N, C-alpha and C positions, 0 to 999 in steps of 0.2 A: 429310733427307739421311742416307745411310748411308755409313760408311767401313769398309772391311774391312782387318784386319791379321791377322797370323799369330802363333801362339804354340806353342812346344814345351814339353812337360812331361815331366820325367824319370820314367819308370815303374820301371826297374830300373837299378842301378849306383850311382854316387856321388850322394848327396843326392836320394833319391826325393821327388817332389812339387815340386821346384824348377822354376820356370817361366822361360822365356826368350822375350821378345817379339822377333819378327823385324822390326826397324824400319829396317834398312839395305837398300840395293839388293842388296848382296852381304854374306853373313855367312860367316865362316870358322869351322870347328868342328874341335877336336882337343885333344890332351892338353897342348900347350904353352900357357902362360899368356898368350902374345901373341895367341891366337885371340880372336875375338869371343865365342865360347862355348867355355869350357875345361872339359873333362871329365877329371878325374884318375883314370883307370883304365888299367891296363896293356894292355888290349885295344884301346885307342884310340891311333891313331898321332899323332905330334906335329902334323902337318897332315893331317887325316883326310878332311874333306869340305867342299864349298862349296855354299851355299844361295843361289840367285839369284832375286830377285823379277822376274817377267815378267808381261805382261798375262794370260797363261794360268794363273798361279799361281806357286808356288815350285818351282824346278827344283833337284833334289838331284844332286850330282856327286861321285863318289868321287875322291880325289886320289892314287890309287895306294897306298892304305893296305894294311898287311900283313894285317889280319884282316877287311877288307871292310866295305862299307856295304850295308844291306838295307832294303827297303821291304816290309812285311808278310811277312818271312821270305825274300824273293827277293833274291839278291845282285845288286847293280847292275853291269852290264857297260857301260852308257852312261848319260849324264844322263837323268833322268826327272822328270816333274812329280809332286809329292806331292799327295794329296787329303786333304780334311778327314777326320779319324779314322784316317789311316794310322799305322802303327807303324814308326818308324825305328829301325834297329838298327845299332850300331857295334861290330864284333867280336861275341863271343858273350855278353857280360855287360851291355851298356848298351843300353837301349831308351828311346825318347822318343815320346810321343803327339803328333800334329799336330792343332792346332785352329785354326779361324778365329774371330776376334773381330770383332763388328760393333758399331760405336759409332753411336748414333742421336742426332740433335739434333732435338728436338721444338719446333715453332714455337708461336706464340700461338694457333693455330687449335684446339688441343685435344690430348687425349692419344692414345696409340697402344697398342693391345693386340696382343701377340705370343704365338703358341703355337709352340714349337720342338720338332720331332721328336715331336709328339703329347703334349708335356708340358702342364702346367697353364698357362693363359694368364697372362701377366705384363703389367700395365698400366704404361705409362710416362706420367708426368704432363705437364701442359701448362706446366710451369715453365721450360722451355727448358734444363733440366739435361741434360748429356751422361751417358748411362749405357751401360755395356758389357755385352755378353752373349756368353758363350763357347759355341760350338757344337761338338759332337763326337758320335761314335758311342757 
């Protein structure tokens, strides 16, 4: 059984390398500490963007921010689905990488070997342990 979740990782801006798992149906992002994801940067509006989980993926919507929300350098003018590996921008100084995380549960039947994006094969044992794998470009 595979379960897909999403993660954002700060590339530039406050706290590079910090990761945020998108576990809620709706995630609010902005400078204000009341947001689900708070980014302390002057380029980020208090209530900057909304991320909504849909059957087609995560939809990114700008909430009328002053400095804009971007996907791969393109300013959003309407809500848009983000893809694995997309670079999300908030103003000119904050960028986050979008990743999918797949959790696998291996049954008693045996192990599972995975090769992701041409990488070295990874074997998951038959011990039933849940292991997570992060995919990205």
